[in-house]
N, C-alpha and C positions, 0 to 999 in steps of 0.2 A: 619608364621603359620596362617591358616584361623580361623575365629571366631568359626567355628564348632568344632575345636579341643581345644578351650579354655574353654569349658563348664565344670564347677565344678561338682563333683559327689555328689552334695547336694540333699537329698531326696526332692521331690516336693509333695505338698499336693494333695489329690485327687480332681479331677475336680468338682465332685458333692458335695464335703464337704467344700471347701474353697470359700470364697467370691472373687469377681473379684479383689478388691484391694490386698487381701492376695496373690492371685495367681500371680498378677503382681510383687509384691515385691519379691516373691520367684523366679520367672523367672529372674528378674534383678540380684538377688543375685547369681544365678547359672551362669549367663552370665558374671558377674563381672562388669557390668555398667548399668546405668539407660537408659530407653528408651527415645529417643529424642522426644521432642514435637515440634520441628521446622519443617518447610516444607520439604517434601521429595525431592523436586526440587526447586531451586531458581526461583523467578518470572522471566519470560522472559523479555529481554531487549526490549525497544521500537523498532518497526519495521518501515522501510520506504518502502512503496508500490508505485511503479510507474505504473500508468495506462495510456496506450497509444493506438493508433490505427488510421486508416485513418479518414478523415472528414466524418461525417454522420453515424458512427457506434453506436453512443449513449453514448459517454464518459460522458457527463454531466448528462444524465438520470441515468446511473449506479452510478455516484457519489451521486446524490440526493437520490437514493435508499439506499445506504450505510449510508448516513447521518440520514435517518429515522429509519434504522433497527439496527444500531450498536453504542454502547457507546465507549468512550475512543479513538476515532479517531479524528485527526485534519486534515482538508482538507485545504491545503495551497492555499491561494488566489494569483494567478499569477498577476504580473504587466504587463501591455500591453500599447503600444502606439496607438493601433487602436481605432477608434471611438466607442462609446457605441451604442449597438443595442437596438431597442425598447424592453422594459421589463427588461433590465439588470440593476443591482444596483451596483454602485461604492462601492468597499470594500467587496462585497459579491460574485459577479460573477468574477470580476477582479478589480485590482487597475488601474484605467485609468489615464495615465500620458501622457504628451507631449513627443515627441521624444527627445527634449532637456533634460527633466527631467530624461528620461530613460537612456540616455547616461551618465548623471551625476552619476546615480546609478552604472553604469558599471565602471566608473573611480574610485569610492570609494570602489570597490570590495564587493558590498552589495548583489550580485546575485550569487546563486549557479551555475546557467547556464542561458544562454540567446541565442536567435536566432532571425534572421530576417525571418519572415514567411509571404508570400504574401504581402510584402512591409511594414509590421508593425513588431515592436519588441515585444517579449514576454520573460519574465524571472521570475525566482523563488527567492524570497527574503530569504536569509539565516537566518535572525533574527527570523522569525516565526518558522522555523524548530527547531532551538536551544532552544527556549523558551518552546515549547510544548513537546519536547523530555525530557527536564529537569523535566517536570511535569508528565512524564510517559506515555504520549500519543503516540499512533502509528501515523505515518505521511502518508498521501495519497497525491501523486503528480499527477496531470492530465497534461500531456504534449503531444505534437505531436510526431511523430516518430523521427523527427530530434532531438528534445529535449531529447528523451529517449536514443538515441545513445550517445549524449553528457554526459548524466547522467551515462550511463554504463561505459564510460571512467573515469568519476570522482569517482563513487561509487563502481565500479567493481561488485563483487558478494555480497557486504554487503547490498544491497537492493533487493527487489523482483520486477521483471518486468513482468507486465501482458499486453498482447496484445488483444484488443477487435476487433472482426470481426462481420460483418453481416453474415446472413446465405448463401448469395450468392452475387456475384458482381452486378447482376441485382437489387436485393433488396437494395443494397447500393446506386446505382444510383437513384433509385426511391425516396429514403429518401432525397437525395441531391436536387432533383427536387422539392419535396414537401416543402422543407424549404423556397423556394422563396426568398433567401437572396442574390443571385448573378445573374449577367447577364449570357446569354448563353455562352459567351466567357470565363467568370470566372469559370462557371460550368465545361466547358471542361478541363480547367487547373486542377481543383480539382480532376476530374475523372482520368486524366492521372497521376497526382501525387499519387492518391490512389493506382493505379496499381503498381507503383514503390514501394510504402511503404509496400505493401503486401509481397514483396520479403524479408522483414526484420524480418519476424516471427521467423526465426531461431536464432535471437539474443536475444529472450525473454525467460523467464523461464516458462511461462504458456500462453495458448491461451484460451479465453473465447468467446463463440458465444452468441451475444446479438440478438436473433431472434425477429422478429416482433411479438408484443403481448406477449412476454415471458421475460419481463424485470426482474420480480421477480426471475426467474431461473438464469439469469446472475448474479444478485446481490448475491444470495445465493452461487453461485460457487465462486465468489471472496471472500466471507466470509469464505468459506471452505478452500481456499488457505491460508488466513491469519491464521486460526486456526491451519492448518497443519504446517505452518512455525514456529509458536510460540511453537509448541510441539516438535520441533526438539531437539535432544540431543546436537547437535553442531549448535546453532542458528546463524543467521547473526547478525552482530553488526556494525552499521553505525556510523561514527563520522563525524560531519560537522564542 
């Protein structure tokens, strides 16, 4: 029987005569139970957001934008065996380790996923994720497309996968040229790889365009995705 059919035929006071507390008590009496003061919906579980896309689309810039605009997010610092670039900080941009140290982490099963990318290893430490999820933080993982595919196999649909793209292939190539971090031969490899990586959009949940000069728009779109996911009736729940 529905609650609507359980209402007692108790006379209720007139709205303009009774105080709010009196009316509340009368309504509770008629319904046969007190009104709950608890949350109408339980707090959402911590979310894992995987941000990926080809080299040059601005993954780091979007991550920095999220760091500045949103609280309650933990951005996992990836371990890598590649050399540190000018301006990078160990423990902030990456954990820079030797190849021997990295392979030791693999042997101890300390990484959620890892891959060999352009001759260097990159991997995601499990410990960080577990510690911050236990504190109620949402987790943001920045990985290349190869890493995202591995995480999809590991996490399935329990995580949110976001694919970042430039507004066009030409714009992407121009960004890679402007970085001035590779030789012409290495640049060619990155562009050819990016073309292949673009074919994997179908394996992601969302695609976000990070257009030149419109970083704020891309960041806000990712924030909207997080808000929508946390408002789902049947939310994703990741266990690491």
